[in-house]
C-alpha positions in Angstrom: 136.2 155.3 135.0 133.5 152.6 135.2 134.4 149.4 136.9 135.0 146.4 134.7 132.6 143.4 134.9 135.3 141.2 136.3 136.1 143.7 139.1 132.5 144.0 140.0 132.1 140.2 140.2 135.2 139.9 142.3 134.0 142.5 144.8 130.5 141.0 144.9 131.8 137.6 145.8 134.4 138.8 148.2 132.1 141.2 150.0 128.9 139.3 150.9 127.3 142.5 152.1 127.8 144.2 148.8 124.6 145.3 147.0 126.1 144.0 143.8 126.3 140.4 145.0 122.6 139.7 144.8 122.6 141.1 141.3 125.4 138.8 140.2 123.8 135.8 141.9 120.5 136.6 140.3 122.2 136.8 136.9 123.7 133.4 137.3 120.5 132.0 138.7 118.6 133.2 135.6 121.3 131.8 133.2 121.5 128.5 134.9 117.7 128.2 135.2 117.3 128.8 131.5 119.9 126.1 130.6 118.5 123.6 133.1 114.9 124.1 131.8 116.1 123.5 128.2 118.0 120.3 129.2 114.9 119.1 131.1 112.5 119.8 128.3 114.9 118.1 125.8 115.2 115.0 128.0 111.5 114.7 128.5 110.7 115.3 124.8 113.3 112.7 123.8 111.9 110.1 126.2 108.3 110.7 125.3 109.2 110.0 121.7 109.4 106.3 122.7 105.6 106.2 123.2 104.7 106.7 119.5 107.6 104.4 118.6 106.0 101.6 120.6 102.7 102.2 118.9 104.4 102.1 115.5 106.0 98.8 116.3 102.7 97.3 117.2 101.1 98.6 114.0 104.1 97.6 111.8 104.2 94.1 113.2 100.4 93.8 112.9 100.7 94.5 109.2 102.9 91.5 108.9 100.7 89.4 111.3 103.4 89.4 113.9 101.1 90.4 116.8 102.9 88.7 119.6 106.3 90.0 118.5 104.9 93.4 118.1 103.3 93.5 121.5 106.5 92.2 123.1 108.6 94.7 121.2 106.3 97.5 122.3 106.6 96.2 125.9 110.4 96.4 125.7 110.2 100.0 124.4 107.9 101.0 127.2 110.3 99.4 129.7 112.9 101.7 128.3 110.6 104.6 128.6 110.0 104.0 132.3 113.7 103.2 132.8 114.5 106.7 131.4 111.8 108.2 133.5 113.3 106.8 136.6 116.7 108.2 135.6 115.2 111.6 135.1 113.5 111.5 138.5 117.0 111.8 140.0 116.8 115.5 139.3 113.8 115.8 141.6 116.0 114.6 144.5 118.3 117.6 144.3 118.4 120.0 147.2 116.9 123.2 145.8 117.9 125.0 149.0 121.6 124.5 148.3 123.6 127.4 146.7 123.5 127.7 143.0 127.0 126.4 142.3 126.4 123.3 144.4 123.1 122.7 142.8 124.6 123.0 139.3 127.5 120.6 140.1 125.1 118.0 141.5 122.9 118.5 138.4 125.9 117.9 136.1 126.8 114.7 138.1 123.3 113.4 137.5 123.6 114.1 133.8 126.8 112.2 133.7 125.3 109.3 135.6 122.3 109.2 133.2 124.6 109.2 130.2 126.6 106.3 131.7 123.5 104.3 132.6 122.1 104.7 129.1 125.3 103.5 127.5 125.4 100.5 129.8 121.8 99.8 128.7 122.8 99.7 125.1 125.9 97.6 125.8 124.5 95.0 128.2 120.7 95.1 128.3 119.8 95.7 124.7 121.6 92.5 123.4 119.6 90.5 126.0 116.4 92.1 124.7 117.2 91.3 121.1 118.1 87.7 122.0 114.9 87.3 123.9 113.0 88.4 120.8 114.6 85.7 118.8 113.9 83.2 121.6 110.2 84.2 121.6 110.1 84.0 117.8 111.6 80.5 117.9 109.0 79.4 120.4 106.2 80.5 118.1 108.2 79.8 114.9 105.2 78.7 112.9 103.7 82.2 113.3 106.8 84.3 113.5 109.2 85.9 111.1 111.6 83.0 111.6 109.2 80.6 109.9 110.7 81.3 106.5 114.3 80.9 107.7 114.3 77.8 109.8 113.6 74.1 109.3 112.7 71.3 111.7 116.4 70.6 112.2 117.1 74.2 113.4 117.8 74.2 117.1 117.2 76.9 119.7 120.9 77.4 120.2 121.4 78.1 116.5 118.6 80.7 116.6 120.0 82.3 119.7 123.5 82.3 118.1 122.0 84.3 115.2 120.2 86.5 117.7 123.5 87.1 119.5 125.2 88.3 116.3 122.2 90.6 115.5 122.2 91.8 119.1 125.9 92.8 119.0 125.4 94.6 115.7 122.3 96.4 116.9 124.0 97.3 120.2 126.9 98.9 118.3 124.7 100.8 116.0 122.5 102.0 118.8 125.5 103.1 120.9 126.9 105.1 117.9 123.5 106.6 117.2 123.0 107.5 120.8 126.4 109.2 121.0 125.7 111.2 117.8 122.2 112.2 118.9 123.4 113.2 122.3 126.1 115.4 120.8 123.5 117.0 118.5 120.8 117.5 121.0 122.7 118.2 124.2 126.4 119.1 123.6 125.7 122.8 123.3 123.5 122.8 126.4 126.0 120.8 128.4 128.8 123.0 127.3 126.9 126.1 128.4 126.2 124.5 131.8 129.9 123.6 132.2 130.9 127.1 131.3 128.6 128.6 134.0 130.0 126.2 136.6 133.6 127.1 135.7 132.8 130.8 135.7 131.2 130.6 139.2 134.1 128.5 140.5 136.6 131.0 139.2 134.7 134.0 140.7 134.5 132.3 144.1 138.2 131.6 144.1 139.2 135.2 143.4 
């Protein structure tokens, strides 16, 4: 009777000299490499999407003669692009010489840290960015979108108060959108990666 896959895996991990072990390791190497490449490509594509968004902001604001606001908004978006790029560079610091399981665990930790950092960005940094836009718009109020909504009696604190309310609303919306988009784009890939890690852990324990 042919050996079951589970039995072959067990024997392969128990007996390091077994000829089957390299085959099993190679199988998991291929599976994990495929998942990691897909995650990497998705992350990079997602981040590069910020570049045309920055361009559209400049064009859109230029249409309404909001050149300074448009350039500043594009600048903030590009800051986000380079921030994300710095987060993704953490993957390059992984030790490729480590065993596959250790590499995957460290890879998963970095994914979790990126997710956490991005959420913190939306919660803490994004509101400040929105408030700064209102502050800039107030400083050039004669030539900004605020010119139609403020009078000579309107103070900077009042404008920043409105900006704060807008910032909180935008922060909540962006956090929700980020959670939903992450689930759509990455949940399946993350789930497959977690499954591979669990399988490899179980096989090594047996």
